[in-house]
Each structure stands twice: as structure tokens, then as C-alpha cells.
Residue frames relative to the residue before (quaternion, step in Angstrom):
aa qw qx qy qz dx dy dz
M 1.0000 0.0000 0.0000 0.0000 0.00 0.00 0.00
G 0.3891 -0.6994 0.4857 0.3515 3.52 1.27 -0.51
E 0.8001 -0.3145 0.2090 0.4660 3.52 -1.28 -0.23
I 0.3331 -0.7262 0.5639 0.2089 3.62 -0.93 0.87
I 0.0259 0.7747 -0.6302 0.0453 3.55 -0.67 1.08
F 0.2581 -0.8281 0.4781 0.1381 3.59 -0.05 1.36
Y 0.6357 0.5490 -0.3709 0.3961 3.57 0.83 -0.75
K 0.6477 0.5207 -0.3277 0.4494 3.72 1.09 -0.22
W 0.6416 0.5313 -0.3039 0.4623 3.50 1.40 -0.18
T 0.2469 -0.7504 0.5866 0.1783 3.59 -0.77 0.87
E 0.6846 -0.4589 0.3578 0.4390 3.53 -1.28 0.16
E 0.6152 0.5169 -0.3660 0.4695 3.62 1.08 -0.65
D 0.6122 0.5177 -0.3767 0.4639 3.70 0.95 -0.57
L 0.7010 0.4809 -0.2895 0.4399 3.67 0.88 -0.82
K 0.6393 0.5214 -0.2832 0.4892 3.47 1.27 -0.59
A 0.6893 0.4908 -0.2725 0.4580 3.55 1.08 -0.81
D 0.8223 0.1300 -0.0668 0.5500 3.64 0.95 -0.54
F 0.4333 -0.7380 0.4714 0.2129 3.53 -0.55 1.37
K 0.6036 0.5787 -0.3661 0.4083 3.63 1.01 -0.72
K 0.6599 0.4710 -0.3080 0.4978 3.58 1.04 -0.73
F 0.6048 0.5193 -0.3564 0.4873 3.66 0.99 -0.66
L 0.6579 0.5285 -0.3236 0.4280 3.55 0.90 -0.92
A 0.6454 0.5231 -0.2985 0.4698 3.57 1.02 -0.93
Y 0.6449 0.4979 -0.3211 0.4829 3.61 1.06 -0.76
S 0.6542 0.5456 -0.2922 0.4347 3.51 1.01 -0.82
W 0.6472 0.4984 -0.2994 0.4930 3.60 1.01 -0.87
K 0.6235 0.5014 -0.3565 0.4825 3.60 1.05 -0.72
Q 0.6688 0.4945 -0.3182 0.4549 3.70 0.88 -0.77
L 0.7147 0.4305 -0.2602 0.4860 3.55 1.09 -0.58
G 0.5308 -0.6703 0.3952 0.3359 3.56 1.29 0.23
L 0.4896 0.6542 -0.4297 0.3843 3.62 1.22 0.55
P 0.5794 -0.5548 0.4426 0.4008 3.56 -1.24 0.33
P 0.6435 -0.5198 0.3086 0.4695 3.68 -1.00 0.24
P 0.6389 -0.5486 0.3531 0.4076 3.64 -1.12 0.57
T 0.4985 -0.6424 0.5059 0.2878 3.55 -1.16 0.74
P 0.6682 -0.4892 0.3655 0.4250 3.66 -1.18 0.35
I 0.6024 0.5376 -0.3424 0.4805 3.70 1.04 -0.71
Q 0.6745 0.5121 -0.2831 0.4502 3.61 0.91 -0.96
Y 0.6446 0.5031 -0.3201 0.4785 3.59 1.13 -0.71
L 0.5964 0.5588 -0.3331 0.4702 3.56 1.19 -0.80
M 0.6643 0.4925 -0.3021 0.4742 3.56 0.94 -0.97
A 0.6174 0.5592 -0.3425 0.4346 3.59 1.03 -0.78
D 0.6509 0.5353 -0.2733 0.4639 3.51 0.98 -1.04
Y 0.6843 0.4988 -0.2833 0.4502 3.54 1.04 -0.86
L 0.6400 0.5279 -0.3116 0.4633 3.47 1.16 -0.70
Q 0.7441 0.3850 -0.2262 0.4969 3.53 0.98 -0.74
D 0.5087 -0.7034 0.3659 0.3354 3.62 1.41 0.41
W 0.4388 0.6311 -0.5083 0.3883 3.55 1.06 0.79
D 0.2253 0.7262 -0.6294 0.1601 3.56 -1.04 0.83
F 0.6258 -0.5555 0.4201 0.3512 3.43 -1.36 0.66
G 0.8319 0.1765 -0.1220 0.5118 3.58 -0.73 0.92
Y 0.6335 0.5236 -0.3311 0.4636 3.67 1.25 -0.07
P 0.4584 -0.6848 0.4910 0.2826 3.62 -0.70 0.95
M 0.4086 -0.7438 0.4821 0.2177 3.58 -0.60 1.16
D 0.6835 0.4929 -0.2992 0.4476 3.58 1.09 -0.54
I 0.6564 0.4404 -0.3167 0.5243 3.67 1.30 0.10
P 0.1942 -0.8151 0.5324 0.1198 3.65 0.03 1.23
R 0.4541 -0.6223 0.5653 0.2950 3.42 -1.32 0.72
R 0.3150 -0.8116 0.4728 0.1365 3.53 -0.48 1.20
R 0.7681 0.1295 -0.0467 0.6254 3.64 1.22 -0.60
K 0.2087 0.7940 -0.5436 0.1745 3.51 -0.50 1.17
I 0.2652 -0.7477 0.5952 0.1279 3.60 -1.27 0.50
I 0.1285 -0.7328 0.6632 0.0813 3.51 -1.04 0.89
Q 0.0104 -0.8082 0.5843 -0.0727 3.53 -0.29 1.31
A 0.1937 0.7974 -0.5363 0.1976 3.60 -0.62 1.25
F 0.6383 -0.5453 0.3670 0.4006 3.48 -1.19 0.27
R 0.5974 -0.5699 0.4135 0.3840 3.66 -1.15 0.39
G 0.7481 0.3926 -0.2691 0.4624 3.52 -0.96 0.74
V 0.5641 0.6307 -0.3862 0.3673 3.62 1.15 -0.24
G 0.5499 -0.6729 0.3467 0.3530 3.57 1.32 -0.30
K 0.2042 0.8225 -0.5075 0.1555 3.52 1.27 0.53
S 0.7220 0.4336 -0.2682 0.4677 3.62 0.70 -1.01
W 0.6405 0.5190 -0.3544 0.4412 3.61 0.84 -0.70
I 0.6529 0.5019 -0.3094 0.4754 3.51 0.90 -1.02
T 0.7226 0.4453 -0.3081 0.4298 3.69 0.82 -0.81
S 0.5467 0.5930 -0.3789 0.4538 3.55 1.21 -0.43
V 0.6511 0.4700 -0.2934 0.5188 3.54 1.04 -0.95
Y 0.6138 0.5403 -0.3606 0.4487 3.67 0.96 -0.73
C 0.6247 0.5370 -0.3535 0.4432 3.64 0.91 -0.78
A 0.6736 0.4896 -0.2915 0.4707 3.57 0.94 -1.05
W 0.6079 0.5263 -0.3465 0.4831 3.60 1.07 -0.70
R 0.6310 0.5358 -0.3628 0.4279 3.69 0.85 -0.73
W 0.6934 0.4393 -0.2911 0.4914 3.57 0.99 -0.87
Y 0.5487 0.6040 -0.3725 0.4420 3.60 1.14 -0.52
K 0.7198 0.3973 -0.2209 0.5247 3.58 1.08 -0.86
N 0.7989 0.0210 0.0452 0.5993 3.64 0.99 -0.67
S 0.2559 -0.7938 0.5310 0.1499 3.61 -0.34 1.15
N 0.6244 0.5444 -0.3660 0.4240 3.63 1.11 -0.24
Y 0.4534 0.7069 -0.4360 0.3234 3.61 1.29 -0.05
R 0.1427 -0.8056 0.5727 0.0513 3.67 -0.88 0.85
I 0.1031 -0.8274 0.5519 -0.0155 3.49 -0.80 1.13
L 0.1243 -0.7665 0.6231 0.0933 3.61 -0.93 0.78
V 0.1623 -0.7876 0.5897 0.0750 3.61 -0.70 1.08
V 0.0198 -0.7965 0.6034 -0.0342 3.67 -0.72 1.04
S 0.0251 -0.7878 0.6137 -0.0451 3.56 -0.97 0.97
A 0.7014 -0.4557 0.3295 0.4380 3.55 -1.23 0.09
S 0.7752 0.1257 -0.0792 0.6141 3.48 1.14 -0.78
K 0.6260 -0.5453 0.4159 0.3713 3.51 -1.32 0.47
M 0.6376 0.5471 -0.3240 0.4350 3.58 1.00 -0.76
R 0.6097 0.5466 -0.3368 0.4648 3.59 1.08 -0.78
S 0.7109 0.4371 -0.2807 0.4741 3.61 0.74 -1.11
D 0.6358 0.5120 -0.3730 0.4411 3.68 1.06 -0.55
D 0.5888 0.5573 -0.3664 0.4566 3.58 1.11 -0.63
F 0.6247 0.5474 -0.3297 0.4488 3.57 0.99 -0.87
T 0.7360 0.4404 -0.2533 0.4474 3.57 0.76 -1.12
T 0.5654 0.5853 -0.3616 0.4549 3.53 1.21 -0.65
F 0.6909 0.4831 -0.2795 0.4596 3.52 0.78 -1.02
T 0.6636 0.5049 -0.3155 0.4529 3.59 0.96 -0.79
L 0.6295 0.5136 -0.3314 0.4797 3.57 1.10 -0.73
R 0.6135 0.5305 -0.3347 0.4797 3.66 1.02 -0.70
I 0.6322 0.5140 -0.3549 0.4585 3.66 0.92 -0.70
I 0.6737 0.4847 -0.3258 0.4528 3.53 0.92 -0.88
T 0.7242 0.4571 -0.2673 0.4417 3.61 0.87 -0.84
E 0.7607 0.3979 -0.2250 0.4609 3.61 1.05 -0.50
F 0.6283 0.5174 -0.3621 0.4542 3.60 1.12 -0.33
P 0.5325 -0.6749 0.3920 0.3276 3.68 -0.62 1.03
I 0.7506 0.4264 -0.2421 0.4429 3.57 0.82 -0.99
L 0.6923 0.4627 -0.2743 0.4810 3.56 1.29 -0.07
R 0.4798 0.7137 -0.4419 0.2552 3.62 1.17 -0.35
Y 0.5917 0.5725 -0.3986 0.4041 3.63 1.03 -0.38
L 0.5905 0.5632 -0.3503 0.4597 3.56 1.34 -0.16
T 0.4409 0.7353 -0.4270 0.2876 3.67 1.25 -0.40
P 0.4579 -0.6735 0.4881 0.3138 3.66 -0.76 0.93
N 0.2393 -0.7303 0.6262 0.1311 3.55 -1.14 0.79
K 0.3065 -0.7578 0.5470 0.1805 3.60 -0.45 1.25
G 0.6270 0.5681 -0.3672 0.3864 3.60 0.95 -0.60
E 0.7227 0.3723 -0.2547 0.5236 3.54 1.15 -0.49
G 0.6780 -0.5258 0.2923 0.4224 3.63 1.16 0.54
D 0.4061 0.7127 -0.4924 0.2909 3.70 1.12 0.08
R 0.4147 -0.6343 0.5889 0.2810 3.52 -1.22 0.63
S 0.0305 0.8403 -0.5399 0.0382 3.61 -0.77 0.95
S 0.4063 0.7163 -0.4787 0.3044 3.62 1.02 0.60
K 0.6294 -0.5349 0.3846 0.4121 3.57 -1.24 0.18
T 0.6822 0.4539 -0.3231 0.4735 3.63 1.08 -0.36
A 0.8154 -0.0370 -0.0110 0.5776 3.67 1.06 -0.24
F 0.1108 0.8027 -0.5812 0.0748 3.59 -0.81 0.91
D 0.3279 -0.7209 0.5736 0.2094 3.56 -1.33 0.37
V 0.3459 -0.6970 0.5639 0.2767 3.53 -1.02 0.57
R 0.6494 -0.6267 0.2594 0.3440 3.54 -0.81 1.08
P 0.7360 0.3987 -0.3126 0.4491 3.78 0.63 -0.71
A 0.4905 0.6708 -0.4535 0.3221 3.64 1.15 -0.18
P 0.4912 -0.6376 0.5073 0.3080 3.67 -1.07 0.69
A 0.6453 -0.4977 0.4176 0.4019 3.53 -1.34 0.39
A 0.1603 0.7803 -0.5924 0.1201 3.64 -0.91 0.91
H 0.6026 -0.5295 0.4250 0.4193 3.60 -1.25 0.41
A 0.7457 0.3718 -0.2293 0.5031 3.68 0.83 -0.93
P 0.4339 -0.6993 0.5047 0.2607 3.48 -0.90 0.89
S 0.6638 -0.4464 0.3930 0.4534 3.70 -1.30 0.15
C 0.8013 -0.0110 0.0707 0.5940 3.60 0.89 -0.94
K 0.0189 -0.7996 0.5962 -0.0693 3.49 -0.99 0.97
S 0.1848 -0.7827 0.5848 0.1064 3.66 -0.98 0.80
L 0.0028 0.7713 -0.6349 0.0442 3.50 -1.19 0.87
G 0.4228 -0.6354 0.5679 0.3081 3.51 -1.27 0.29
I 0.6402 -0.5672 0.3266 0.4021 3.65 -0.99 0.66
F 0.7391 0.3480 -0.2277 0.5299 3.69 0.97 -0.60
S 0.4301 0.6733 -0.5132 0.3135 3.58 1.07 0.41
Q 0.6659 -0.4605 0.3858 0.4422 3.58 -1.33 -0.12
L 0.0649 -0.8266 0.5580 0.0344 3.62 -0.12 1.25
A 0.5308 0.6254 -0.4282 0.3792 3.66 1.08 -0.39
G 0.7413 0.3850 -0.2799 0.4732 3.58 -0.90 0.87
S 0.6288 0.5162 -0.3606 0.4563 3.58 1.19 -0.39
R 0.1354 -0.7761 0.6147 0.0383 3.54 -1.32 0.57
A 0.1225 0.8078 -0.5679 0.0994 3.58 -0.79 0.82
D 0.4875 -0.6074 0.5321 0.3319 3.56 -1.30 0.50
E 0.7940 0.0451 -0.0170 0.6060 3.68 1.13 -0.59
V 0.2383 -0.7210 0.6403 0.1155 3.50 -1.08 0.95
I 0.0779 -0.7461 0.6558 0.0847 3.65 -0.83 0.97
A 0.1285 -0.7621 0.6335 0.0369 3.51 -0.78 1.16
D 0.0432 -0.8396 0.5381 -0.0602 3.50 -0.17 1.40
D 0.8237 -0.1868 0.0627 0.5316 3.52 -0.35 1.40
V 0.1592 0.7961 -0.5649 0.1475 3.58 0.65 1.08
E 0.6937 0.4285 -0.2747 0.5097 3.58 1.21 -0.30
V 0.0947 0.7706 -0.6196 0.1157 3.68 -0.50 1.13
P 0.7049 -0.4799 0.3136 0.4177 3.61 -1.25 0.30
N 0.6585 0.5252 -0.3385 0.4196 3.60 0.93 -0.68
N 0.7998 0.2803 -0.1861 0.4971 3.60 0.99 -0.51
S 0.7024 0.4163 -0.2655 0.5126 3.56 1.25 0.44
A 0.4076 0.7647 -0.4377 0.2398 3.59 1.28 0.05
T 0.7869 0.2493 -0.0987 0.5558 3.65 1.13 -0.77
Q 0.6550 -0.5160 0.3648 0.4143 3.58 -1.21 0.31
D 0.6139 0.5584 -0.3183 0.4583 3.53 1.07 -0.97
L 0.6703 0.5054 -0.2824 0.4642 3.58 0.88 -0.96
R 0.6694 0.4811 -0.3103 0.4735 3.61 0.90 -0.84
E 0.6227 0.5175 -0.3499 0.4712 3.65 0.96 -0.78
K 0.6638 0.5007 -0.3309 0.4463 3.64 0.89 -0.85
L 0.6473 0.5271 -0.3075 0.4568 3.53 1.01 -0.92
L 0.6807 0.5044 -0.2772 0.4532 3.61 0.84 -0.94
K 0.6322 0.5155 -0.3110 0.4877 3.53 1.11 -0.77
T 0.6681 0.4486 -0.3256 0.4963 3.59 0.95 -0.67
A 0.6115 0.5432 -0.3686 0.4417 3.63 0.89 -0.70
M 0.6665 0.5155 -0.3348 0.4218 3.60 0.93 -0.73
E 0.5213 0.6217 -0.4297 0.3963 3.58 1.21 -0.08
F 0.5058 0.6747 -0.4031 0.3557 3.59 1.26 -0.30
E 0.5923 0.5812 -0.3715 0.4164 3.50 1.20 -0.59
A 0.6794 0.4703 -0.3006 0.4763 3.64 1.07 -0.49
I 0.6407 0.5309 -0.3209 0.4525 3.56 1.27 -0.32
M 0.6840 0.4591 -0.3450 0.4498 3.66 0.81 -0.78
M 0.6590 -0.5300 0.3982 0.3553 3.47 -1.35 0.55
P 0.4505 -0.6843 0.4612 0.3408 3.71 -0.67 0.78
D 0.8268 0.2597 -0.2195 0.4481 3.62 -1.12 0.73
T 0.8126 0.2435 -0.0892 0.5220 3.50 0.98 -0.90
G 0.5831 0.6412 -0.3787 0.3247 3.59 1.08 -0.46
K 0.2247 -0.7723 0.5827 0.1162 3.58 -1.22 0.51
I 0.1392 -0.7422 0.6454 0.1151 3.50 -1.34 0.44
T 0.0288 -0.8143 0.5791 -0.0267 3.57 -0.70 1.10
Y 0.1706 -0.7997 0.5703 0.0780 3.57 -0.63 1.14
L 0.1013 -0.7415 0.6601 0.0650 3.52 -1.07 0.72
G 0.3214 0.7723 -0.5010 0.2218 3.62 -0.68 0.93
T 0.2595 -0.6825 0.6567 0.1883 3.38 -1.61 0.14
P 0.4552 -0.7102 0.4549 0.2856 3.65 -0.55 1.05
Q 0.3164 -0.7582 0.5533 0.1371 3.50 -1.14 0.90
T 0.7885 0.0916 -0.0309 0.6073 3.59 1.28 -0.35
E 0.6619 -0.5270 0.3734 0.3804 3.49 -1.31 0.34
E 0.6745 0.4374 -0.2486 0.5402 3.54 1.39 -0.56
S 0.1342 0.8449 -0.5082 0.0992 3.67 1.11 0.56
I 0.5350 -0.6090 0.4770 0.3398 3.59 -1.06 0.68
Y 0.5635 0.6019 -0.4041 0.3961 3.60 1.14 -0.49
N 0.6056 0.5579 -0.3129 0.4734 3.48 1.20 -0.74
K 0.6861 0.4969 -0.2601 0.4633 3.50 0.95 -0.95
L 0.6234 0.5176 -0.3227 0.4892 3.59 1.13 -0.76
A 0.6362 0.5203 -0.3481 0.4509 3.59 0.98 -0.81
E 0.6255 0.5380 -0.3333 0.4563 3.60 1.06 -0.69
R 0.7217 0.4188 -0.2443 0.4940 3.62 1.13 -0.62
G 0.7531 -0.4803 0.1934 0.4058 3.60 1.14 0.62
Y 0.4773 0.6727 -0.4422 0.3522 3.49 1.35 0.02
E 0.3487 -0.7197 0.5474 0.2464 3.60 -0.82 0.75
R 0.1372 -0.8257 0.5471 0.0095 3.58 -0.85 0.99
R 0.0818 -0.7426 0.6602 0.0768 3.60 -1.08 0.72
I 0.1238 -0.8011 0.5835 0.0490 3.51 -0.87 0.96
W 0.0943 -0.7644 0.6369 0.0340 3.51 -0.96 0.90
P 0.1796 -0.8475 0.4884 0.1050 3.59 0.05 1.28
């Protein structure tokens, strides 16, 4: 992208291109500019790709990469960007453990409350907004049963949840994928996401690092999920 010059970017620029919003966010977080791999992930998250129609979203996809590349941080910023563009967007975050998904939503809520251009999205308890680390509403969103963001563990009660996008962040870990029976149980639970996402427009995005040669990510790819691997 060359040198990042933030003052030349308008809010319309930041809303139009997630890569620019990511660069702005990394600056706010005191981090160096995003790496080329992180920009590629940003494009994949926002459904931009060479030769791929931008108006046709990938509804089921997997980001598979080595640990430490920043998958979860990038996707937390992506969630905030989604609300920046559309405050009605609803996201469900699912991880192998409830603590892991809570960490994801806590970081995302901090982004909203600490970034100057996002503070208007901060939940307002006085107006009845949910504002906990497990579930919160962004301020302009209308009243609804489903919060703007909710966190669950993979084996929590998923039934009854509803979202425009399910973020499955490291749902596969050694403890739940060491045997064939455990992997089958995990895959069966993961398939429940299909009933959670909004029909016709909903999306499911997996972030993960395979724990075994028989990883559920391989099984999901066989079932039509598009997968990008950064080894």
C-alpha cells in the first residue's frame, strides 16, 4: 500500500476498504503497519479478491494460518468495521472455550469504546443496551432479541441464537479433537451454525490452525467451504 497517510483518508474511505480501516486500527493500537499477509486476510474477510465479484459474498469460508499471525485481532477489528458500516449487523463469536470467545468480544468492545471514530457505537446502559463481555449492543442498533455481539463456547447452548455472521475462532483444539469420536462430535456441533446464520445472507467464517491430519477444517472444505491457507 505504500506509506500510510491517515489524514488523507475520509470516513468513506475507511468504510469502503477494510484494509484502510485495519491500518488505521493498527495505528490506534500502537502497532506497526499491517504485514502483507494481514492485508491479504483483510481482503479475504471483506470478500475482495482478484477476479471475484465483490457483490457476491463468500458465505462459508475458512482462514487457516499459523499461530501468531494475528487472525483473531484482525477479525475483531473486522467486526468493529462491520458495525461502522451497518449498526444492524449481528455477530456470534464461538470458540473452543467460553473464556476464549469472551476474550474476543472483550477486545472488540474495547476497540469500539477507545477508537475515536467508533465511540458513537458504545453501548448505553441507561437506554437498556446490553454491555457485558458476553453480549453487547452497539448504540444505533434497534431493539432486538439477539445482541449485536454475543460469545459462546462451542459446546454451549447454540440453539436460539441468531446472527448475520458466525465467527468460529479456534473451535478446534487438542482437547476436543484428539480422537475420531471427539472430532465427529465437534463437526456435528459446528454444523449447527447453519441454523444460526440468517438465511440467504448469513455468513460463517472459521479462523483456525489444524490440530490433526483429520482436522474438521478438512471436512468442512469437503462440504463446500472455501479455504485460504497461509502456511
